[in-house]
C-alpha positions in Angstrom: 47.8 134.7 -51.3 44.0 134.2 -51.5 43.1 130.6 -51.3 41.2 128.5 -53.8 40.2 125.0 -52.8 43.1 123.4 -54.6 45.7 125.8 -53.0 44.3 125.2 -49.5 44.3 121.4 -50.0 47.9 121.6 -51.1 49.0 123.6 -48.1 47.2 121.3 -45.6 49.0 118.3 -47.1 52.4 120.2 -47.2 52.1 121.4 -43.6 51.1 118.0 -42.3 53.6 116.2 -44.6 51.0 113.8 -45.8 50.1 113.0 -49.4 46.7 112.5 -51.1 46.8 108.8 -50.3 46.0 109.6 -46.7 44.3 113.0 -46.9 42.1 112.3 -49.9 40.0 115.0 -51.5 36.9 113.8 -49.7 38.5 113.8 -46.3 40.1 117.2 -46.9 36.8 118.7 -47.9 35.2 117.4 -44.8 38.0 118.8 -42.7 37.7 122.2 -44.4 34.0 122.3 -44.1 34.2 121.5 -40.4 36.8 124.3 -40.0 34.6 126.8 -41.8 31.6 126.0 -39.6 33.7 126.3 -36.5 34.8 129.8 -37.5 31.3 130.9 -38.3 30.0 129.6 -35.0 32.7 131.3 -32.9 32.8 134.8 -34.5 30.2 136.9 -36.2 31.0 138.3 -39.6 29.6 141.2 -41.5 29.8 139.1 -44.7 27.2 136.7 -43.4 24.6 139.5 -42.8 21.6 139.3 -45.2 18.2 140.9 -45.6 15.0 139.5 -47.1 11.6 141.1 -47.6 8.2 139.5 -47.9 4.5 140.2 -47.1 2.7 138.7 -44.2 -0.5 136.8 -45.1 -3.6 138.1 -43.5 -4.9 135.5 -41.0 -1.7 133.5 -40.8 1.0 134.2 -38.2 3.5 131.7 -39.6 6.4 132.9 -41.8 8.7 130.5 -43.7 12.3 130.6 -42.6 14.8 131.3 -45.5 16.7 128.1 -46.4 20.1 129.7 -45.7 19.1 131.2 -42.3 21.3 130.5 -39.2 19.6 133.0 -36.9 17.4 136.1 -37.0 18.9 139.4 -36.0 15.8 141.6 -36.1 12.4 142.0 -37.9 11.1 145.3 -39.2 7.5 145.8 -40.2 6.1 148.5 -42.6 2.3 149.1 -42.3 -0.1 150.4 -44.9 0.7 154.0 -44.0 4.4 153.4 -44.5 5.3 153.6 -40.8 8.2 151.3 -39.8 8.4 149.5 -36.5 10.6 146.8 -35.1 9.0 143.7 -33.7 10.0 142.5 -30.2 11.6 139.1 -29.8 9.6 136.7 -27.4 9.5 133.1 -26.5 6.8 130.9 -28.1 5.1 130.4 -24.7 4.7 134.2 -24.4 3.2 134.2 -27.9 0.6 131.6 -26.9 -0.4 133.6 -23.9 -0.5 136.8 -25.7 -2.7 135.5 -28.5 -4.2 132.0 -28.2 -6.4 132.0 -31.3 -3.9 132.0 -34.2 -6.4 131.3 -36.9 -8.2 134.6 -36.5 -6.8 137.9 -37.9 -6.4 140.4 -35.1 -4.2 143.4 -35.9 -0.7 144.6 -36.7 2.0 142.2 -35.2 4.1 143.5 -32.4 6.1 140.3 -31.5 7.9 137.5 -33.2 9.5 134.2 -32.1 11.3 131.2 -33.4 8.7 128.5 -33.9 10.6 125.5 -35.3 13.2 124.6 -37.9 11.0 125.7 -40.8 8.9 128.7 -39.4 9.0 131.7 -37.2 5.8 133.2 -35.9 4.3 136.7 -35.3 1.6 137.9 -32.9 -1.0 139.2 -33.0 -2.1 137.3 -36.2 -1.9 139.9 -39.0 -5.1 141.4 -40.4 -3.4 142.7 -43.6 -0.5 141.9 -45.9 2.1 144.1 -44.1 5.6 144.2 -45.6 8.3 142.8 -43.4 12.1 143.0 -43.6 14.0 140.1 -42.0 17.6 140.8 -41.1 19.4 137.6 -40.5 22.8 135.8 -40.5 23.0 133.4 -43.3 24.8 130.1 -43.9 28.0 131.3 -45.7 29.3 129.9 -49.0 31.9 127.1 -48.6 35.2 127.0 -50.4 34.4 123.3 -51.0 31.6 124.0 -53.4 31.3 126.1 -56.6 31.9 129.0 -57.1 34.0 129.2 -53.9 36.2 126.4 -55.0 37.7 128.5 -57.8 37.0 132.0 -56.7 37.5 131.6 -53.0 35.3 132.9 -50.2 35.3 135.9 -47.9 37.3 134.0 -45.3 39.7 132.3 -47.8 40.4 135.6 -49.7 40.8 137.9 -46.7 41.7 135.7 -43.7 43.8 132.9 -45.1 45.7 132.2 -41.9 42.5 131.7 -39.9 41.2 129.1 -42.4 44.5 127.4 -42.7 45.1 127.1 -38.9 41.5 125.9 -38.3 42.0 123.3 -41.0 45.3 122.1 -39.6 43.8 121.7 -36.1 41.1 119.4 -37.7 43.7 117.7 -39.9 46.1 116.9 -37.0 43.1 115.6 -34.9 42.2 113.3 -37.8 45.7 112.1 -38.3 46.3 111.7 -34.5 49.4 113.6 -35.1 52.0 114.9 -32.6 50.4 116.5 -29.6 52.9 119.4 -29.7 51.9 120.2 -33.3 48.3 120.0 -32.5 48.8 122.4 -29.5 50.8 124.8 -31.7 48.2 125.1 -34.4 45.4 125.3 -31.8 47.1 128.3 -30.3 47.8 129.8 -33.7 44.1 129.4 -34.6 43.0 131.0 -31.4 45.2 134.0 -32.0 44.0 134.3 -35.6 40.4 134.0 -34.4 40.8 136.7 -31.8 42.2 139.2 -34.3 39.5 138.3 -36.7 36.8 138.8 -34.1 38.3 142.1 -33.0 38.2 143.4 -36.6 34.7 142.0 -37.5 32.9 142.7 -34.2 34.9 145.7 -33.2 36.7 147.9 -35.7 34.3 147.3 -38.6 31.4 148.4 -36.3 33.0 151.6 -35.0 32.9 155.1 -36.5 35.9 157.3 -35.9 33.7 160.4 -35.8 31.2 159.0 -33.2 33.5 156.6 -31.3 36.9 158.2 -31.7 40.0 156.7 -33.2 41.3 153.6 -31.4 44.3 154.5 -29.4 46.9 152.3 -27.7 48.0 153.7 -24.3 51.7 154.4 -24.2 53.7 154.1 -21.0 55.6 157.3 -20.4 57.9 157.1 -17.4 58.4 160.3 -15.4 61.7 162.0 -16.1 
């Protein structure tokens, strides 16, 4: 069954045998949000991959970070002739050494780096409005907010066990519940996370034609 917020809240209370007088809606939403963030930090998901395009400003090497960005995966630049190249990721110290006069337009950028929480930076400073494509991992939608609360999210609709077990680990920690139950759901969560990661970071990124069909070795004793 796909989870809505109400269904998930009910199951957490039922599994922990605690009513809404203890696990209030506000507390449960915090528990669920913490669980979602834990999952997103521990395993990459194709659902969180996003792409944004914009134009570099001539004479400015700073680019505003999208509000929902968690981290940049790669940056692709298209020049005036339509040629596409990928920028190389560098540290900001390297950028300063490579080009130390950022206010002067110099050429087509070759490198990029994370600058701060609001900007990333390219070098050399662009001398034209080149088109860039930013591929990044975004902050996923939460089931605790609309429309996820009624429609569900990618995790709650396809990996209900993972979200439930992660939430139960957080809930038992908050309730200071029995250690054996906390250990049980921690192990259940780790198993669900492992299978989730194998699918998201393994099977979904394979091609049977190029990589071959996944095969499980069979032990065949000699007759």
